[in-house]
N, C-alpha and C positions, 0 to 999 in steps of 0.2 A: 626429354628422354627419348632415346632412339629405341623403338620397339620393332623387333623382327617378327613378322607374322608368317609362320611357315605352314605350308598347306600343300594339298595335292596328294602325292605319294603313290605307291604301287598297289594299293588294296582296291577291292571292289567298291569302296566308298569314296573313291577319288573325286567324283563329280560333286558329291555332297560337301566335301571339304572345301572345294573352290568357292562354293556359294557361302559357306560359313566365313571364309576369309574375306570375301568381298564386304559382307556386313560389318565385320570388325574394323576393317580399314576405313570404311565410310564413316564410322561412328566414333573412332578415336578422336578426342578433342585435339585439333591441330595446334591449339595454344599450349597444350601440355606435352604432346607426343609427336614424334616424327615416325610415321609408319613406313616400314621397309618390307615390301613383299618378297618372300623367298619361296619359290615354287619348286616342288619335286615332281618331275614328269613321270609317266608310267614306265619309262625305261630306267628310272632311278637317278637321272641327272638333275643337278641342282641348278636352278635358273634364278638369277638375281635381277629382278624387274623393277623398273620405275613404276610409280602409281598409274601414270597415263597408259602405259603399255598393258598393265594388269587389268585396268577397267575396260579397255577396249576388247580384251580377250574374253570378258565375261558378260558382254552385252547381248549375247544371242538369247533367243527365246527358250531354247532347250537347255538341259543340264550341261554346264560348261565342262570342257576337258582341257587341261593344260597340255600344250604341245610344244615341242622344241622350237618350232618356227615362230613362236611368240616371243622368243628371246631376242632382244635388241641390245646394242652396245650398252653396257651397264653404266649407271651414273658413276661419277668419279669416286664416290664413297666406297664403291665395291671394286675398284680397279685392281686391288691386290688379291681379293678372294675369287674374282671371276675370270682371271686371266687364263686363257686356254693353253698357254705355253709353259705353265708351271703347275705342279700338283696343288690341289686345294687343301689347305690346312684348317681344320675346324677352329683352331686357336685364334685365327684371324677374326672369327665372329666376335670374340670377346673384345677385340680392339675397336670394333665399329658399332657394337650394340650394347645397350644397357640392360636389355631384358628380351627374352624370347616368348612369344605367344604361340604355342603349338596348337594347330587346328587340323592335324592329320588324323582323320577318323580311321579306326581299324588297325591292322597289323603294320608294323614299321612306323608307328607314330603314336598310337594310343596305348601301346603295349609296353611302354618303358624304354623303347630303343632311343627315341629322340630325347627323352628325359635323361637317359644315361649319358648321352653325348653332351648335353648341357651340364650335367654334373661333373663330367671329366674336365671340361674347359672352364668350370667355375663361373657359369653364367646363370643368373636367376631366370626362372621360367614359370609360366602360369600353369596351375593345375597340380595334380597329384604327383608324388615322387615315383621313382623307378619301381619300387616294390608294389605299391598299391595299384599303379597303372598296369603292371603285368598281371597281378591277381585278378583285377576286374575285367581284363581283356579275355581271360580264359574262364569261360562260364563254368567249367567243371570245378576248377580250383576255387573259384569264388563261392560256388554253392557249398563246397565242402567246409569252407571257413564259416559261412553263415550258419550252416547246420551245427558246426562245432560251437558256435556262440549261442546255440539254442534259439535261433531265429527261424520263423516258419518259412519254408520254401516248398515249391511243388515237388512231387515225387518224380524221380528221373533215373535213368540208367546211362552210363557213359561207356563209350567204346573207342578202341583204336582201329585204324584201318586194317591191321593185321589180325584182328579178332574174328573168330567165327561167331556170327550173330544168329541166334536161333529166333527167328521172327515169331514163332508161335509162343515161345516162352516169354518174350518181351510183351506181346499182346496180352497174354494171360496175366502178367504181373501189373501192367499199367492200364489195360483196357483201351479199346478204340473209342473215339479217334485219338490220335497221338500227334505230337509235334516233334519233328526232327530238325536239329540245328547244328551247324558247324560250331565248334567250341570257341573259335577265335575270330569272330566277325560281328559286326553290328549292323544297324539299319535294316534288320530282318533279311539281309542278303543270305541266300541259301536255305532259308527257313521254309519248310513245307508242312502241310497238315495231312496226315495219313488217315484216310477214312476206312480203307478196306485192306484185307490181307494182300490183295493183288497190287496195291500201291506201295507196299512196304519196301521191297527190294529196290524199286526204281528211285524212290525219294531218299532212301539211305545212301544209295550210290551217288546221287546228286549232291548230297551234303558232303560226302568225302572228296568231291572235286575241289572244295574250298579249304579243307583242313584235314589233317590226319587224325584228329580227334573229333568225335561228335557226341551229342547227347540226345537221347530220346526221352521225351517228357510227357507227363499226363496232360491232357487237355482240360483246362478249367472252364467250365461253362458258367460264366458270371460276368462281372464288371471289371474294367481295367482302369487303373489310376496311375498318375505320375506325380512326383514332387521334385522340386528343385532345391538342392542344398548349396549353401554359399558360406565358406569359412574354413578355418583350419581346425584347431582342437575345440573351439567353442562356436560351432557353426549355427546359422539360422536355417530354417526350413520353410518352404512356401506352403501355402494352402494347397491341398491336392486338386488336380484337374482330372476330369474323366474323358477317356477316349471312347468314342462310339464309331467304330469303322463301318463304312458302307460295304466294304469287301468282307469276305468270310473271316479274315483276321487282319490285323494291322501290318500288312506286308510292305515290302519295298515300294511296290506300285502305289499302294494306298498312301504311303508317306510322301512320295516325291513325284510321281508321274500323273496322278489323278487329283485334280483340284478339288474334287468332291469325294476324295477317298476316305475321309473321316470327319466326324463332327466332334468339336472339343467343347466340353462344358466347363467353363472357368469362372468361378471355382466349382468344384463338384458339389452336387446336392447331396449332402450327407449329414447325419446326426453329428452334433459337436463332439460327442464321445468317440465316434468312429473316426472323425478327423484327427483327434488327438492320438488315437491308437495308430493311425497310419503315420503321423508325424513322428511319434516316438520310435516306431519300428525303423523309419527312414534314418533317423539320427543314430540309432544303435548300429545299423548296418554300415553307415558312413564311418563310424568310429572303429567298428570291428575290422573293417578292411583298410584302415589307416589312410583314408582318402584325405585330400587337402584341396583347398581352393574351391572346386566345384564338383558336382556330380548330379546326375538325374537318377532318381530311384523309381523303378517301375514295380507296380503291385497288381495282384489280382484279388478280387473278392469272390469267394465261393457262394453258392446259393444259400448256404447256411449262415452266411455273414462272416465266416473266417477270412482274415486277410493273410495273404502269403506274399513274400518278396520274390519277384521274378528276377531282376538283375539290377546292377548299378552301371552307369555309363559315365566314365571320367572325362570324356570330351564329347558331350552331347552335341547334336545339331545346334549351330550357333547363329543362325540368321535371326533377324528381328522378329520373324513370325514363327520361329521354332518354339516348341513347347517349353524348353528350359527358360528362355527369355520371357515368354508370356506368363509363365507361372510366377516368376519373380515380379513381373509388372503388376499382376493382380494383388501381389503382396506388398506393393508400394515401392518397388525398386525399378527405376527406369533402366533402359539398355545402356545409356552412357554412364550412369552410376554403377551399373554392374561391371562394366569394363574397368572403371577406376578402382572398384573394390578388389577385383581379381588381381590387378597389377599391385595394389598395396599389399594384399595377402601374400603374393609371391615374394615380394621384397622382405616382408616380415619374416617369412619362413627361411629365406636365404640368409638373413642376418643371424637368426638363431643357429642355423647349421654352421655358419662361419664361426660363430662364437664357440660352438662345440669342437670344431676342428682346431681352433686355436688352443682350447683347453687340452685337447688330446696331444697337441704338440708340446705344450708345457709339461704334460704328464710324462712324456718321453725324455725330458731333460733330466740329467742326473742330479741337478741341484734343486729340483723342485721337491716340495713336501706336500703337493696337492695331488689328489687322485681323480683323474678324469672319469673313471668308471663309477665313482661315487659323487659325480656332479660337483667336484671341486672341494669336497670335504677333506679334512686332514687325514693323512695316511702315513704309515710308518715307512712305506717304500713308494717309489714313483708309480709302480704298477702293482695293484693288488688283485 
């Protein structure tokens, strides 16, 4: 099976994405899969790389960055899609790939854009669909849906860059300290903790550099947990793990730049009833947001023991040492088994969607007496 591993992208999480891609390409079973690296550089150009070129470009000790000068003459399989003398057609991907494994974190990758492209060219892909990817990328929309599903979330206020933000009223409503976050980024990029009124304007301005929408959220002084979810409509969820950051909070630097940025307690030391509560909330959130394939669910526990859902990440960090993989490992699922499962789940979902599209086509035929909207039940007219 030819698996395209697409990574990089134009978001602030570009370097993290390259690391995730390297881990996946290294661990895809070569007896089952042919991994084909497809990088998107920070200028938005698509680079079709052979594995040797890709690995050479990621052997540096610092966070790797995909650059245009890493592009070498593509292998023959990509001769049609990588030619510089003719326009690139996404439909060519369908001719050379059996499946796409998206590993672009953040905007233009995790937000439904790559998923929409795969949907248009009828190519199976790993992970959540267009809708749930877009919902989970936007923290404001995600929290609105979780709140609508009666799931516990932190208190927050959302703002657009054109809004007049009254700092004193925000502080009165949520109390200091506060967190300010861009609505559409991950890996804690652009996240800052506001301790004083004097920091408010500066950190709000900084968040707006990354997105036109931001949210300002209450600071929960408590414990932080994460769970990994794997599956489609009947998913499994890992045991929770606890994050104990050595920094003031689990920032980008703590995650990726400081080897001692956080301690991970795997599994978390919790009462069995509290573990079940966290797992139940994680599954409810996964289903409420219509996620598929995989997601990492982040939680806080308040001092009074109350659990709240912070967010869901549909393309979590995906190295062998990333929390998503480690959480499943302590729950009995190895990294290679995880990759096999995600590919199987994506094909399973694609087959169901294709069957629905076929039924829809049948429903549009004047000779049919089946109604697609009723899942194939008898109907008096082709469309009811």
